[in-house]
N, C-alpha and C positions, 0 to 999 in steps of 0.2 A: 157043151161046160163051161164057155164062157159065157154065155145067158143066166146059166143058170151060177155061176159065181157073179156075176153080178148083179142077179136078183139078188142073192141073199146077203152082200154089201148091204142093197140100198135097206132091205129090211131092216140089217142092224142097225144102220146108223139111223132110219124111221125111229124105233123104239130104243133109241139110245146104248145101244151094246156094241161090242165092239167082238173081234174076232180074236180068241185068246192068246190063237198062235202067230194073230198080227202082234200084240200089245207085246210077249212075251219076245218075241224079233227085236224089237222096239227096244226093249228094257236090257239087250243083252249090248246091241249095238251101242247107247249110250253109256254105256259101262266099260267101252274098249278103251284102251289106251296107247296113243290119241285117240281122240274121235275120227271117226272114216266116214268125212264128207260126203266123199262120193254114194257109200251105204245109205246112209242117212236123208241124202237127194232123193237117192230111189226109194225108199220109202213113204214118203215125202211127200212126194207127186203118185206116189201109188193109190197111196190109204187113208183116210181120215184120223188124224193125229186122235189120239186119248188125249181128252182134255185135262190129263194131269202130269201128260208129258210135253204141252204145249209151249211153255217157256222154256224152260231147258233145250228145248229140238231148236225153234225159231233162232232164240240165243244163239247158239251155234251157227245156225246153218245162214243167217247176216250179220254174222261177224260180230257180234257184241262180246262175244264171251271167245276164245283163244279152244284149237282142238285139245293142248296140253294143260292136263287139269294143274301142275306145278304153277301156271304163269297165270291163269285164272284171278286169283285175289290180288295180285298186285295189280291186270288191271282191269279189274272192275275197282278198283282205289282211284286209278287215274279216271276213269268214268264218273265216279261219283264225284270228284274233284272235281271236273271238268264240269260238271253239272250245275253244281251250288255254283261256281265263279260266275257262269251264266248268270243265272238266275241273279244273285246280287248284283251283276251289272246292273240288269235293268232293271231293279227296285232303284238303284243307287242314280239313275238316270230318270228315274221314272217312268220308264215308258209300260211295266205294266205294275196295277199295286196285289193288293191280297184279294182283292174281289175278282180279278180278270181271270176270263174262264181259261183251265190249264191246257186247251186245244193252243187257244193264242198264248199263252205263256210262251208252248213249245217254239208253235213257228216263229216269236220270236227268236227266240235262244236259235233257231238254225238258220235263222237273217245275221243273225251277229258271226255265227259260224263261218258262215259263205263269204261277210263284208258284205252284204246289201242290205244291210240296216242304217243307214242312211235317214238323217235329217226330214222328217215328214213320213216318212214310208205307214203308211197305212195298216199294222194288222189287224184290223178287222173283217177285211176284205173276203171276198170269197176265195180260197186255196183246196188244192187237192190233199196239200199236206195237213189242210186243218182237217179234213173230211176224214182224212185215213189215219187221222191220229184218236178221233171222236172214237171210232170202231175199237182202235187198240186199249183205249182207255175203259171200256165198258169189259175187254179180255181181260187183263192183265193189273194186279194190285200194286205193283211197284212200281213209281212214276219213272224213277230213274232207270231201269229196266227199258220202261214203255218207248223215253224219248228215243232212247240210243235204236230200238226196235222201228222206230217212226221212222227217223234218218235212211235207216238202210233198207228200210220197206219204198221209201220215198224215190231211193235207186231207181227201184225196177219201175215206177211212175214214171220216171221222167226217159228210160226206156222206151217206153210205152210211143210216150210221146215221139221219141224222133223212128218209133216204126208206124207210128199211123196212118200212112199211105197202105203201108204194106197191108195192118190190120184191118183197114176198113174196106179195099178192095176183097181179100178174103172172108169179108161177114157179106159183102154184096156175091158172091158166086155159089156162095154156101147156102146163103137162102135160095137162091135160085135154085139149087141142087137140091134142096131137103124140101122147096115148097114154093113152086114154082107160083101157084097162084096168089101167095100173102107176097112175093116180091112183086108181081105184075102190078098189084092194086096197090100199094106203096111207091112202086116208082111213076103208075100213071096217077099218080096223085099229089104227087112232086112230095112226097113225106121221105125217101128210102135216104135221097141224099144231105136232107137238112134235117137227120136227129143227130142231138148231140152227141156220134161215139165218144168224140175225144173226150170230154168232161168226165161220159164213164169209165170210158178204157182206165185213163190217167187216175179214177178213183178207186178202181176195180169195185165199181158198183157201191159204195161205202154209199149209204142215206138213198140210196135205191128196193135193197135186198136187206132183210131183217138179219142181225148181226151173228147169231144162230146160224143162220143158212149161209152166210157170207163168209165164215169160220173154214167154211170147208174148201171153198173156192182159192184161199188164200196159205190154206196148205201147200194148195200146189204151188202156187205163186212164189211161196217162200222157196219151191224146191227149182225155180227159174223158170215155169211154164208159164210165162205173161199169156203164152198164145191161146191160155182158157178162158179169159174175156170174152175171146169171138163167139163161142158156144153158149157164153152165158146170153150175152145178148139171142141168140139163133134163139133160144129156148124159151127167154121170156115174151119175142114174141110170138114162136110157136102155141105158148099155152095161151096168148089174148089172141090167139087169129081171130077169134067169130068175132070178140068185139073190136077188133079193130079192122077187121075188113069195111064193117058199120061205120068207119071212119074218112073222113074226107080232107081234115085240118089236120095240121103237126099240133093244134094244142089241144084236141081232144085226145090224141095219142098218146101224148105228154103227160098227163091225165092217168088217164089210163096205167101204162106207167108208173106212176105217180103213186099209185091205191096199193102196189101190192106190198108194197113196207108192210102195211098193218093188216094183212094177208100171209101170216105165219103157214100154214100149210101151204100155198100156191109157193110161196117161196123156198121152200123144200122140194117143190115137185120142180120148180126150174132150177135146181143146184142138179138136185137129181139126175136129171136129161141133161143136162150141160158136160157134165163127168162123162157120163157113156159116151154123147156124142162126139166129144172131146180125147177118147180113146180108141172110140172105131176112127177116127182118122188120126191115127196114129198119134196122138198126144203126148204121152206118155212117154216121148221121146225128150229128151234133155240135154242142159249142158250145166256142168257143174256151175254154183255160182259164181266164185274166183274167176270164169272164165266167159260167163254170157257176154257177146255183145253185142246180137240180135235175138230177132223174135228166136224162142225156142220149140 
């Protein structure tokens, strides 16, 4: 029955459909007063969120909007005020102008809030915050909400950074278990431990996989299941298995992985397989966002 369920879920997602019962269940949950974050988290990590509800669900789970509907208008007024004040301050200090990319503006705003925007700070440097924000800007239309979502989602990136040792070890042991031949090849060519896992994991594969495929992984991450990045990595390597086995240098391997972003079908296959492998490894276990302190 589980295999049949996984097959049907994968098929529905592939053709752009959603289970009617799942969608109705989510709509009922979103009407509860106050919102039940535990139930919403359970939904988020078990199912792909319908596009029409992704904005409201992510806002709630990431703490952008409160669970009490009577407080939402006031809270969002404060969010808007802070957003406008930050942008105005950056322009007054001539740190950004009207031509600055939005993700860079958001990065500078975030640095200012963190009191890390010191004189001479280069906001054009590569950053995981900007990589994550670029994806969000392609998903959501409201820039104010997107900024606050980016901040909250980046909190998970910082959790990944703290857990990189455990996540790296889990990646190696899982790959050895799932495909020992591929594991041994990467290890013998000194490519296994030189893979830029930290960069990929901390940006949740932004820039590696297409946004339409990636968003289904980020649904789970919004539910606190940051460990899913390991299974995305495993399935990326397995999908490219035969081409990787012909690689003997890291540069060639990185070019292979870089090419995935242009292959929508390949990205979809990777994400479907990653979610299934994650579920098989009890990846559905979760901790509510407010209590997440370690890998879930």
